[in-house]
Structures are given as C-alpha cells and as structure tokens.
C-alpha positions as CSV (number, residue, x, y, z in Angstrom):
1,M,-11.6,1.0,17.8
2,F,-12.7,-1.5,15.2
3,S,-9.3,-3.0,14.4
4,T,-6.4,-4.7,16.2
5,Y,-4.3,-1.6,16.0
6,Q,-3.4,-0.1,19.4
7,S,-5.0,3.3,20.0
8,Q,-1.6,4.9,20.8
9,D,-0.3,3.9,17.4
10,V,-3.0,5.3,15.1
11,T,-6.3,7.1,15.1
12,I,-8.5,5.5,12.5
13,L,-10.7,8.0,10.5
14,L,-12.9,5.4,8.9
15,K,-16.5,4.4,9.4
16,D,-17.1,0.8,10.7
17,I,-19.2,-1.0,8.1
18,T,-18.7,-4.4,9.5
19,G,-21.6,-6.7,8.6
20,L,-23.2,-4.1,6.2
21,V,-21.6,-5.4,3.0
22,T,-21.4,-8.9,1.7
23,P,-17.9,-9.7,0.4
24,L,-17.7,-11.0,-3.2
25,G,-15.4,-13.6,-4.7
26,T,-12.5,-12.5,-6.9
27,R,-14.0,-13.4,-10.3
28,E,-17.4,-11.8,-9.5
29,R,-15.7,-8.6,-8.3
30,E,-13.4,-8.5,-11.4
31,A,-16.4,-8.9,-13.7
32,R,-18.2,-6.0,-12.0
33,I,-15.1,-3.8,-12.0
34,Q,-14.5,-4.4,-15.7
35,S,-18.2,-3.7,-16.4
36,G,-17.9,-0.3,-14.8
37,V,-18.7,-0.8,-11.1
38,H,-16.1,1.1,-9.0
39,Y,-13.9,-1.2,-6.9
40,S,-14.6,0.9,-3.8
41,E,-18.3,-0.1,-3.9
42,M,-17.5,-3.7,-3.1
43,L,-15.5,-5.7,-0.6
44,P,-13.4,-8.8,-1.5
45,L,-13.5,-12.2,0.1
46,E,-10.2,-12.3,1.9
47,Y,-7.7,-14.9,0.5
48,E,-6.8,-17.5,3.1
49,P,-3.1,-18.2,2.6
50,S,-1.9,-21.8,2.3
51,P,0.8,-23.1,4.6
52,A,3.3,-22.9,1.8
53,Y,2.4,-19.3,1.2
54,L,2.5,-18.4,4.8
55,A,6.0,-20.0,5.0
56,A,7.0,-17.8,2.1
57,Y,5.7,-14.7,3.9
58,H,7.6,-15.5,7.1
59,D,10.7,-16.1,5.0
60,A,10.3,-12.8,3.3
61,L,9.7,-11.0,6.5
62,E,12.9,-12.4,8.0
63,R,14.9,-11.8,4.8
64,Y,13.8,-8.2,4.3
65,A,13.3,-7.0,7.9
66,G,16.6,-5.2,7.9
67,I,16.2,-3.5,4.5
68,T,12.6,-2.5,5.5
69,A,13.8,-1.0,8.8
70,E,16.6,1.0,7.0
71,A,14.0,2.4,4.6
72,V,11.7,3.3,7.5
73,A,14.6,5.1,9.2
74,R,15.7,7.0,6.1
75,A,12.2,8.1,5.2
76,A,11.5,9.1,8.8
77,E,14.7,11.2,9.0
78,Q,13.7,13.1,5.9
79,I,10.2,13.8,7.4
80,W,11.9,15.0,10.7
81,E,14.2,17.3,8.8
82,S,11.4,18.9,6.8
83,R,8.6,19.0,9.4
84,G,10.0,18.4,12.8
85,R,8.0,17.9,16.0
86,Q,4.9,19.6,14.6
87,C,4.4,16.9,12.0
88,A,1.1,15.0,11.8
89,L,1.5,11.6,10.0
90,V,-1.4,10.7,7.8
91,S,-1.2,7.3,6.4
92,L,-3.3,6.1,3.5
93,A,-5.4,3.1,4.5
94,R,-4.8,0.3,4.4
95,A,-1.2,-0.4,3.1
96,G,0.1,2.8,4.5
97,T,-1.1,2.3,8.1
98,P,1.6,-0.1,9.4
99,I,4.2,2.0,7.6
100,G,3.0,5.1,9.4
101,I,3.1,3.3,12.7
102,L,6.7,2.2,12.0
103,I,7.8,5.8,11.1
104,R,6.1,7.1,14.2
105,R,7.8,4.5,16.4
106,Y,11.2,5.3,14.8
107,L,10.9,9.0,15.5
108,Q,9.7,8.3,19.0
109,G,12.7,6.2,19.7
110,R,15.2,8.5,18.0
111,Y,13.9,11.9,19.0
112,G,11.4,11.3,21.8
113,A,8.7,12.7,19.6
114,D,5.1,11.6,20.2
115,L,3.7,12.5,16.8
116,P,0.0,12.2,16.1
117,H,-0.7,9.5,13.4
118,Y,-4.0,9.1,11.6
119,T,-5.1,6.8,8.8
120,I,-7.6,8.0,6.2
121,S,-9.0,6.8,2.9
122,I,-8.0,7.9,-0.6
123,I,-9.6,6.1,-3.5
124,R,-8.4,6.1,-7.1
125,G,-11.0,7.8,-9.3
126,R,-13.0,9.0,-6.2
127,G,-10.5,11.1,-4.4
128,I,-9.6,11.7,-0.7
129,D,-12.0,11.5,2.2
130,R,-13.1,15.1,2.6
131,N,-14.6,14.6,6.0
132,A,-11.4,13.1,7.2
133,M,-9.5,16.1,5.8
134,A,-11.8,18.5,7.6
135,Y,-11.2,16.6,10.8
136,L,-7.4,16.9,10.3
137,L,-7.4,20.5,9.4
138,N,-9.5,21.4,12.5
139,R,-6.6,20.0,14.6
140,H,-3.4,20.6,12.6
141,A,-1.9,23.4,10.4
142,P,-1.9,22.5,6.7
143,G,1.9,22.6,6.5
144,D,2.2,20.0,9.3
145,I,0.4,17.2,7.4
146,Q,2.6,14.4,5.9
147,F,1.0,11.7,3.9
148,V,2.4,8.1,4.1
149,D,2.0,5.0,2.1
150,G,3.9,1.8,1.6
151,W,5.3,1.9,-1.9
152,T,4.6,3.2,-5.4
153,G,3.4,1.2,-8.4
154,K,2.9,3.4,-11.3
155,G,2.1,6.5,-9.2
156,A,-1.7,6.5,-9.4
157,I,-2.2,7.4,-5.8
158,Q,0.4,10.2,-6.0
159,R,-1.5,11.7,-8.9
160,Q,-4.8,11.3,-7.0
161,L,-3.2,13.2,-4.1
162,D,-1.9,15.9,-6.4
163,A,-5.4,16.5,-7.7
164,A,-7.1,16.3,-4.3
165,M,-4.7,18.8,-2.6
166,T,-5.6,21.6,-5.1
167,D,-8.7,22.0,-2.7
168,Y,-6.5,22.3,0.4
169,P,-4.0,25.2,0.1
170,G,-0.9,24.7,2.2
171,V,-1.3,20.9,2.4
172,S,1.6,19.3,0.5
173,P,0.5,16.3,-1.7
174,G,4.0,14.9,-1.4
175,L,3.9,11.3,-0.4
176,T,6.3,9.4,1.8
177,V,6.8,5.7,1.0
178,L,9.4,3.1,1.7
179,S,9.9,1.9,-1.8
180,D,9.5,4.3,-4.8
181,P,10.4,2.5,-8.0
182,A,8.0,4.7,-10.0
183,N,10.2,7.8,-9.1
184,V,7.2,9.9,-8.0
185,A,7.2,10.1,-4.2
186,A,8.5,13.3,-2.4
187,I,10.2,11.2,0.3
188,C,11.3,7.6,0.1
189,G,13.6,5.1,1.8
190,T,14.8,3.8,-1.6
191,H,13.9,3.7,-5.2
192,D,14.6,0.0,-5.3
193,D,11.7,-2.4,-5.9
194,F,12.1,-4.5,-2.8
195,L,9.6,-6.7,-1.0
196,I,7.8,-5.0,2.0
197,A,6.4,-8.1,3.6
198,S,3.1,-6.5,4.6
199,S,2.2,-6.5,0.9
200,C,2.1,-10.3,1.0
201,L,-1.1,-10.4,3.1
202,N,-4.4,-8.6,3.2
203,S,-6.2,-7.7,6.5
204,T,-4.2,-10.1,8.6
205,V,-1.2,-7.7,8.5
206,S,-3.4,-4.6,8.4
207,G,-5.2,-4.6,11.8
208,L,-7.8,-7.0,10.4
209,L,-9.3,-4.1,8.4
210,S,-10.7,-4.4,4.9
211,R,-9.7,-2.1,2.1
212,T,-11.7,1.1,2.1
213,F,-15.2,1.4,0.9
214,L,-17.4,4.2,-0.6
215,R,-21.0,3.7,-1.7
216,G,-23.8,6.1,-1.2
217,D,-26.3,3.8,0.5
218,I,-23.9,3.1,3.3
219,I,-21.5,6.1,3.5
220,G,-23.5,9.2,4.1
221,P,-22.5,12.8,3.4
222,G,-21.2,13.3,6.9
223,D,-19.4,10.0,7.2
224,F,-15.8,9.0,6.8
225,H,-15.1,6.4,4.1
226,G,-15.8,2.9,5.4
227,A,-13.9,-0.3,6.2
228,A,-15.0,-3.6,7.7
229,F,-13.3,-5.4,10.6
230,Y,-12.6,-9.1,10.0
231,R,-13.0,-10.1,13.6
232,E,-13.3,-13.8,12.7
233,L,-9.6,-13.7,11.5
234,K,-8.3,-12.8,14.9
235,D,-6.4,-16.0,15.4
236,Q,-4.6,-15.3,12.1
237,D,-3.6,-11.7,12.8
238,L,0.1,-11.0,12.2
239,T,-0.1,-7.2,12.3
240,Y,2.1,-6.6,15.3
241,Q,4.3,-9.5,14.5
242,F,5.2,-7.6,11.3
243,I,5.5,-4.2,13.0
244,D,7.5,-5.5,16.0
245,T,9.9,-7.5,13.7
246,I,10.7,-4.4,11.6
247,Q,11.1,-2.2,14.7
248,A,13.6,-4.7,16.2
249,H,15.8,-4.0,13.2
250,F,15.7,-0.2,13.4
251,P,19.2,1.4,13.1
252,A,20.3,3.8,15.8
253,C,20.2,6.6,13.2
254,A,20.0,7.1,9.4
255,D,20.9,9.5,6.7
256,A,18.3,12.2,5.9
257,V,19.7,12.6,2.4
258,P,17.2,11.4,-0.2
259,P,18.3,8.4,-2.2
260,P,19.4,9.1,-5.8
261,R,16.6,8.8,-8.4
262,R,16.9,6.2,-11.1
263,S,17.8,7.4,-14.6
264,G,16.0,6.2,-17.7
265,R,12.2,5.7,-18.0
266,T,9.7,6.7,-15.4
267,G,7.5,4.1,-14.0
268,L,4.6,5.3,-16.1
269,E,6.6,5.2,-19.2
270,E,7.6,1.6,-18.5
271,V,3.9,0.7,-18.0
272,H,3.1,2.2,-21.4
273,R,5.9,0.1,-22.9
274,I,4.5,-3.1,-21.2
275,G,1.0,-2.2,-22.5
276,A,2.3,-1.9,-26.1
277,D,4.3,-5.2,-25.9
278,F,1.3,-7.2,-24.5
279,G,-1.5,-5.4,-26.4
280,I,-3.1,-4.0,-23.2
281,R,-4.9,-0.7,-23.9
282,D,-6.2,0.0,-20.3
283,I,-3.1,0.6,-18.1
284,N,-5.3,0.0,-15.0
285,L,-4.8,-3.6,-15.9
286,I,-1.1,-3.3,-15.5
287,K,0.2,-3.3,-11.9
288,P,4.0,-2.8,-11.6
289,S,6.1,-3.4,-8.5
290,I,6.5,-6.4,-6.2
291,G,3.8,-5.0,-3.9
292,E,1.3,-4.5,-6.7
293,A,2.0,-7.9,-8.4
294,T,1.4,-9.6,-5.1
295,R,-1.9,-7.8,-4.7
296,V,-2.9,-8.8,-8.2
297,L,-2.3,-12.4,-7.3
298,L,-4.2,-12.0,-4.0
299,R,-7.2,-9.9,-5.1
300,R,-7.7,-9.9,-8.8
301,V,-7.9,-12.3,-11.8
302,P,-4.4,-12.4,-13.1
303,W,-3.5,-13.1,-16.7
304,K,0.3,-13.2,-16.4
305,V,3.0,-12.0,-14.0
306,L,6.1,-10.5,-15.5
307,V,9.3,-11.0,-13.6
308,H,12.8,-9.7,-14.2
309,S,14.1,-13.2,-13.6
310,L,12.6,-16.7,-13.1
311,R,15.5,-17.5,-10.8
312,D,15.3,-14.8,-8.1
313,E,13.9,-16.7,-5.1
314,A,15.5,-14.2,-2.8
315,H,13.3,-11.4,-4.0
316,L,10.4,-13.1,-5.7
317,G,9.9,-16.5,-3.9
318,H,6.5,-15.6,-2.6
319,I,5.3,-14.5,-6.1
320,Y,6.5,-17.8,-7.6
321,Q,4.6,-19.7,-4.8
322,L,1.4,-17.7,-5.3
323,A,1.6,-18.1,-9.1
324,R,2.0,-21.9,-8.8
325,E,-1.0,-22.1,-6.4
326,K,-3.2,-20.1,-8.7
327,G,-2.0,-21.5,-12.1
328,V,-0.8,-18.1,-13.3
329,E,1.9,-17.9,-16.0
330,L,5.2,-16.3,-15.1
331,V,7.0,-14.5,-17.9
332,E,10.6,-13.3,-17.8
333,Y,10.6,-9.8,-19.2
334,P,13.3,-7.0,-19.2
335,L,11.8,-4.8,-16.5
336,E,13.8,-1.7,-15.7
337,N,12.3,0.0,-12.6
338,Y,10.6,-3.1,-11.2
339,R,11.3,-6.7,-10.3
340,A,7.7,-7.8,-11.0
341,C,4.5,-6.6,-12.7
342,G,1.0,-8.1,-12.5
343,L,-1.2,-8.2,-15.6
344,I,-4.9,-8.5,-15.0
345,R,-7.0,-10.6,-17.3
346,D,-9.4,-8.6,-19.5
347,L,-12.6,-10.6,-18.9
348,A,-14.0,-9.3,-22.2
349,D,-11.3,-11.5,-23.9
350,T,-12.4,-14.7,-22.1
C-alpha cells in the first residue's frame, strides 16, 4: 500500500502516481488554475510547517481532541442507526480518510463491528471516480454505502456527490462529516465551525498521500484516480499521532440524534454575501470554514482571511500564525455560519 495507513484501517482505491508528476509551487499552480487548468491536473509542493506553526498544530490537537472525538462518536452513532453492520464506509480522499478511520474505530469499539472502509476520489468539476464506484458496487449493496468527509465549506462536494449519484440508483449521496457549518450534510457531529486538527496539515496527517489527481496522460480509462506518496516526509508523518490522540478521547457512547441545524442563512447564501461585500464574482475564490481557510493559507495564494474575531486564539490561533508567516491580511468580519473564511487572490488583478 502506497501510504502510511495500515491496511486494516482502509483500502485505498487510488492509483500510485509517485514520481510521475512534478509538483508545482503555489503561485505557478494558482496562475494555471485561474487560466483554466483544472486543479486536479497538477500536484502542489507540500508546505513545510515552521516550528511555530507545528506548535500551533499540536496545541490545536490537544485543545480540540475531546470535541473532535465527540463529533466522531455522534456521527458514527447516526451511521450505525441508519445502516448498521452492513455499512461500507467510503471516505473521500484525502481529508475524509482519517475521519473514516476514526468512525470505523469508534464503531468497532462500541459495537464490535468490523466495517469495511475504503477511500476514493471525488473532484469538484470532474466528478467521482467511476472505476472506484464499480469496484465498490461489485462488493456491496448500493444502500450500504456511506460517504464520509471531514467538514463542509460551502457544500461544493455535497453538490458534486448529489450530481454523481444520479448515475448510481440506490446509493445515497448523503455525506457524513464531523463539522457541517454549511448545513448541507446528511449526517454530522455538529454544525459548529470548529477546528479539526487534521485540516492544519497536508500529507503529513493524511498517510503521506497527495491530494487526488486526474489527467489523461497518466490516468487511463481503466485506472482509479491517482495520488502520490511523499515517502521522503516519513520522519514528519503525524497521521497516527492524530488518529490515536482522537481515539483516546472517544466517549463510551453518544447520542444518535442529529444536532439541530442553524437558523438564518445557508452557507452558500453567506458566501454570496461575502462575494458582494468584497467584489468577488467567482465564488470558487471564497473558501469558508476554519478547515477551508487553513487550506487556502497552505495551498493557494491568499488575498485576505476573514475571521469572526481577531482575539480568538482558542479557535483561530493557527490561522493567525499562518497569516503572520505568509504576510496575509486578517480582516474582522461578521461571519454567521463560520469562524473564518479564506479569500483567494484573483491573479488577474495583480
């Protein structure tokens, strides 16, 4: 298996493209994306966190381990109630993979269930990996499949799943996430926008796997979507430190009742308001939620980061740290569903 994930934790339905694609720097990737090249046709150079940022990550992990574990348990109990022992967990690579492992481990400890868990690729604008879906449906009934991800931003992946599942009768597009501030997931641990520490890092908390890749010269018609293995980062791998830390905080049991949804604007409505306030026509340049804002700072060329407060070290300390390191302006803004929102620089304006 081309990752540091243990085989009993997850079956990876991805093609190993290690060494076949040269990673690109952030600004070059951003220029290509904004000129029309799809993000899935490139791999990024992985950000190497500074000692100060790593300290912020470890602080966030310690601070939010209990909340994350509670969200895992609550989401897992809802899955168990709706699907039971026949469930096949299908996490969306790569952010969903450690979450799927945690849900599987919780259900194993709580009910003695040894659920199968797979990770597959879905790509915004390109769809789900159809070869991976064929593999799954050769082994599991359509109604047993449960998709898993980490959190929702503005709900783009949920909408992509909704569209993709029209080709798979009986497979529910409903997504399970830990944090659903966008109010779009079928199952969630909470609608609060809290920090899932795995969003703070890239491959080093994701089994040393890259984000998923799809380009015709490397991914053939019969191939799964691809990912690269960053073997050279093995000494920096924190994947199981994250998983084991959260697992150590699992409650003995949890409520299977879904958390109440927020009232007021949906996440997408809030994104359109932000776009109007900041003159951003392309909502793909607006990335709401703590998780998405973190990824903007790690992977993209940020313009500004909106935060609900400039004095919320408890929730946003790692974002303040990254913004300082990268010279990105923090703007206090009256966010409703979210605690943070990343705004990507439109390179046509520079």
